[in-house]
MIBA-919596 format. One record per residue: residue in one letter; x, y, z of N, C-alpha, C in turn; residue number from 1. Coordinates in steps of 0.001 Angstrom, whole numbers, plus 500000, padded with zeros to 6 digits. Each point is the difference from the previous one (the first is absolute). Layout:
<nodes>
A:X:Y:Z:X:Y:Z:X:Y:Z:NUM
...
</nodes>
This chain:
<nodes>
M:221042:843279:316207:499507:500466:498735:499068:501184:500152:1
A:499227:500084:501125:499089:501118:500226:499732:500143:501493:2
V:499587:501196:500384:499709:500278:501404:498875:501027:500063:3
A:499201:499930:501054:498926:500966:500204:499727:500106:501494:4
A:499506:501162:500420:499695:500221:501411:498579:500518:500145:5
M:499463:499808:501203:498680:500522:500337:500026:500396:501467:6
Y:499477:501164:500296:499840:500448:501378:498527:499888:500347:7
L:499692:499464:501173:498609:499809:500412:499848:500430:501448:8
Q:499048:500894:500244:499714:500434:501358:498544:500424:500086:9
D:499321:499518:501011:498606:500374:500258:499109:499824:498771:10
G:500200:498933:499258:499164:499690:498848:500389:500691:498710:11
A:500954:500929:500071:500443:500720:498802:501337:499436:499538:12
A:500069:499627:498736:501222:499416:499444:500507:500869:498860:13
H:501312:500113:499913:500613:500739:498894:500983:499081:499295:14
L:499752:499732:498728:500902:499187:499185:501110:500915:499500:15
T:501243:499630:500280:501113:500894:499696:501254:499217:499639:16
D:500991:500699:499523:501349:499458:499805:500047:498671:499261:17
A:499535:499972:498771:500074:498781:499186:501048:500175:498905:18
A:500745:498941:499739:501014:500035:498941:500210:498595:499457:19
T:500263:499915:498708:500287:498728:499337:501293:500158:499212:20
L:500905:499053:500145:501241:500040:499226:499672:499988:498512:21
S:500768:500742:499224:499697:500162:498575:499897:498673:499253:22
G:500784:499019:500344:499954:498711:499320:498749:499189:500278:23
F:499190:500438:500972:498794:499263:500366:498727:500783:499702:24
R:500116:501131:499338:498821:500811:499689:499210:499378:498858:25
R:498753:500486:499856:499076:499546:498953:499586:498541:500193:26
R:499930:499569:501259:499565:498637:500320:498806:499985:500947:27
G:499445:501165:500304:498844:500069:500889:500349:500010:501478:28
I:501269:500194:500324:500417:499955:501402:499418:501168:500788:29
Q:500049:501203:499450:499458:501149:500727:498502:499831:500236:30
K:499291:499545:498996:498564:499753:500139:499746:499008:501131:31
A:500790:498937:500047:499850:498990:501050:500320:500582:501376:32
M:500998:500879:500069:500352:500593:501295:498919:500960:500494:33
V:499374:500749:499104:498877:500854:500396:498886:499127:500556:34
H:499649:498960:499269:498931:499094:500424:500310:499372:501361:35
Q:501208:499483:500170:500340:499305:501241:500011:500940:501202:36
R:500443:501221:499811:499980:500949:501118:498576:500331:500416:37
V:499087:500112:499051:498602:500240:500357:499430:498785:500729:38
V:500264:498804:499495:499532:498775:500662:500540:499933:501426:39
D:501305:500217:500156:500607:499956:501332:499435:501093:500900:40
G:499819:501191:499449:499447:501102:500778:498591:499721:500482:41
L:499178:499393:499150:498646:499631:500414:500030:498993:501142:42
K:500889:499027:499911:500131:498993:501061:500433:500626:501322:43
L:500754:501087:499918:500510:500669:501197:499082:501124:500487:44
G:498807:500103:499412:499027:500982:500461:499941:501287:499208:45
G:500687:500058:498890:499952:501199:499169:498654:500144:499314:46
S:499511:501222:499939:498730:500238:499310:500091:501208:499067:47
W:501124:500685:500024:500193:501189:499184:501427:499966:499489:48
F:500188:499974:498684:501315:499830:499393:500340:501194:499115:49
T:501226:500468:500108:500475:501094:499158:501340:499617:499382:50
S:500365:500713:498965:501307:499857:499381:500259:501278:499227:51
E:501182:500154:499464:500276:501167:499169:500983:499634:498903:52
T:499846:500683:498891:500902:499832:498862:499925:501269:499166:53
A:500896:500139:499075:499970:501169:499122:498757:499954:499113:54
A:499537:501165:499619:498840:500079:499110:500423:499636:498581:55
P:499139:499294:499275:500340:499655:498617:499991:501245:499117:56
K:500812:499962:498952:500067:501104:499040:499756:499428:498611:57
P:499465:500792:499081:499790:499508:498636:501299:499441:499416:58
G:499920:498812:499458:501161:499358:499410:500922:499328:500998:59
N:499677:500078:501288:500836:499395:501035:499121:499237:500989:60
P:499514:498831:499594:499163:499222:500913:500847:499517:501172:61
L:499500:500174:501176:500724:499581:501193:499445:498676:500501:62
I:500859:499009:500097:499581:498661:500404:499427:500018:501410:63
S:500626:500729:500911:499505:500054:501378:498587:500564:500043:64
H:499779:501083:499281:498669:500611:499960:498982:499015:499433:65
R:500350:499362:498905:499099:499025:499377:499681:498855:500952:66
N:501009:499453:500658:499775:498866:500894:499135:500374:501199:67
L:500181:501192:500541:499157:500431:501117:498557:500171:499552:68
R:499789:500585:498825:498628:500164:499490:499347:498642:499768:69
R:500744:499072:499421:499457:498664:499745:499683:499253:501290:70
A:500712:500337:501076:499761:499353:501293:498820:500630:500737:71
G:499403:501039:499418:498827:500609:500610:500250:501332:500684:72
F:501234:500473:499989:500295:501303:500593:499498:501099:499072:73
E:499542:501102:500586:499540:501152:499233:500907:501190:500296:74
M:500270:500813:498981:500829:501175:500213:499230:501006:500850:75
A:500606:500425:501094:499359:500966:500888:500400:501430:499638:76
Y:501268:500212:499692:500475:501327:499639:501406:499889:499417:77
I:500456:501078:499368:501369:500086:499491:500743:500989:500889:78
R:501139:499580:500498:500786:500819:500925:501150:500667:499246:79
A:500175:501281:500238:501125:500723:499400:501275:499685:500775:80
K:501104:499866:499288:501296:499776:500634:500882:501205:499709:81
Y:500727:500430:500999:500857:501171:499871:501445:499608:500268:82
I:500914:500683:499336:501425:499754:500216:500708:501347:500063:83
W:500996:500082:500841:500828:501189:500106:501437:499565:499883:84
E:500739:500665:499150:501408:499670:499816:500850:501243:500193:85
A:501151:499827:500617:500921:501130:500209:500854:500202:498764:86
</nodes>
């Protein structure tokens, strides 16, 4: 129904690659996965946690952004993305 990954090295953890099947969304699963990865990371010696998601836009609240903020993460910066097409 859902999956999430975390990379941890030398006390630094990065929460990444989370997805929930559409039929299981809006049940708090992503929130629980963010929480559990932090708990697991702390047990494994993590002391610094990062993650990334798209920036919210007016009229388009992003669930990932909201859940990370509610879990105590703070926005550090907004990264520009570039694309080139032939």
